C-alpha positions, 0 to 999 in steps of 0.5 A: 402933277410932276411939274419940273421935267418929270422930277419927283416932288418933295414937300418940306415943312419946317417953320425955320427958313434956314432948314428949308434952305438947307433942304432945297440946296441938298435936294433941289438939283435932283428933285422938285422941292416945295417949301412951306413953313406951316402944316396948313400950307402943307395940306393946301399943297397936298390937295393941289399937287401930287407929292411923292415924299414929305420931309416934316419937322415936329415942332411948328406953330399951328399944326405940329408934325404929329398932327399933320402926319395924322391928317396925311394918313387919314386921307386915302389920297395921301396915305401912301406918301412916305413921310420923314420926320426931320427934327431935333427930338432924339429921345426914344419916346419920340422915335417910338411915337413917330414909328407908331404914327406911320413915319417912314424915316427919322432924321435928326438935326443937324443932319449930314447932307449925304444922309438926307439925300440917301434916306430920300432916295431909299424912300422913293425907291431910287438907286443912289449909285445911278440917281446921283452921279456927281456925289461920290460920298454915296458910293 
């Protein structure tokens, strides 16, 4: 269910609060951003609400990003949701493993706000030029 005036709902999963705050500050004006710190919380939210996109850290206590991604992909109700890894892991082996696992994007931390915003827009099929009128560095 879209709860904020029809805005797309983005679920950000990261065990570091400052990363979640950064994502909220970048995307919050245009999207309904839900923030959770654990994979188990993400799964519970996915069961309760319609999520349009997931931003997912890899290294987390409990379920890590790869484990959570596998559970998302195994659920027929969630298999279509684009998942973007937002991580510090830059090695080619992690990127290759992520692609095989079915992620739609891979953003390295620390990330540029404009890059995060653009990747989210692309994955949601939104036109960045009209969707975010007040950000000229996308132009």
